[in-house]
N, C-alpha and C positions, 0 to 999 in steps of 0.2 A: 809911472811910465819910466821905462829905462832911459838911459841918456841917448842911446842910438835913436829910439822911437821919437824922443823929444826933438833931436836934430832934424829927422825926416819930417816931422810935423811942421817945424818951421820952415823948412826948405819948400814944402808945398804951399807955403804962403797962408796957412790956415790959422797961424798964430797960437800962442798958448793961453790967451785969455779965454778961448773958447773950449779948451780941453776938459774943463770940468762939465761942459754940457754936451760932450760928444756923444754920438748915438750910433746905433746899428741900423742901417737901412737894408731891408731885405726886398730885393726886386725879383718878382716872378714874371718872367716873360712867356706868354702863352702862344699857342698856335705855331709852335716849332715844328716843321714839317719833316724833319729827319733826325738822324743821330750822328751824322757827319759834321765836321768843323766845330765852330765855337759861337757862341752868343756873347756878344760884347756890348757893354753899356758905358755910356759917359754920363756922369752925374754933373750937371752944369749949373752955374750961377748965371743970372741974367746976362752979364757981359760976355760969358763964354758960349752961350746957347747957338748951337748950329755951327760951332767953331771947334777948336781944340779945347777940351775940358781938363781941368787939374785932376779931378778924380775919375778913375776908370775901374772897371772890373770885367772879368770874363770867366766863362765856365764852358766846359765841354757841353755841346748840344745834347739835350734829352728830348726825344720827340714827345710832343704834347706841351710841356712846361719845363722851362729851365730856371733854376734859382740861383741868384748871385747875391752874397752878402757883402755889404761895404761897411767896414767898421770905422769908428773914430770920426764919424761925420759930424762937423759942428752944426749947431742949431742954426737955421735960416731957410731961405727960399730957394728951391732947386728945380730942375726939370731933368728928366732922364730921357736920352735918345739911345735906342738899341738898335743894333744891326746883327743879322745872322750871316756870319762869314761861312757859308754852307760847304764851299770847296776848299777851305783852309789856306787861302792864297793871301790872307793879311789885309784884304780890302773889300769894300762893297763893289762887286761888278755892276757895271751899268750898261745899259742898251742906248739906243739912239735918243737924243734929247735929254741924256742924264737920268733916265728912268731906272731905278734899281732893279737888277735881276734877282736879288736876294732879298729876304724879309728885312723890313725896317718897322720901327714903332716908336711911340712916345708916351710918356707918362700920361695919365688921365685919358688914355686912348684919343689923345688930341687928334682931330681930323687932319688928314692929309689930302689936300684938294689939289689945285694946280701947282703946288709946291708945299715946303714944310709948314707945319703949324706955327702960331704966334706963341711967344712966351707965355702969355697969360693963359693959353689953352692948355698948356702942359705943366704949369706951375703947381707946386705943392709946398707945404711947409714941414719942416722937421723941428720938433722941440724935444724929442725923446725917441726912443727906439721906435721905428715905424716899418710897416710892410705895406708895399704897393704891388699892383698887378696890372699888367696891360698885355695886348696881343700885338703880334707881328702881323704886318700886311705885305702881300705879294702883289705886285702889279704886272707880272709877266708869267702867269700860270701859277699852279700850286693852290694850297689852301687859303682861305680868307681873302680872296680877291677884293 
């Protein structure tokens, strides 16, 4: 690991003790309904879940499935929350009562009932390179209602 990467690793609060066990997480987000905008993922520890997460990734949207690879992820328990910024304005557009106008999804296809899922429903463990897949849901039209 070069010096700049080591400093960045420490700044992110991930520590050097986990460096030897760092893994690649491949996240495939399905049910992407268009090719405009970006699919954004937050890789969250329990204390970050549904808030601002330290590890994020983004890729240009690909209709059907978009793949995002996160490198150097330390071993541990995580949940992924994904959003589809279809119009490219840098945020999730919302309707009345905060209902997302764009696609959202969580690892394990955790259910979205009258609010976001619980940590335990979206949690998974990373102990080495791992691949996960889940679908976006649309609440105001589009595929996968």
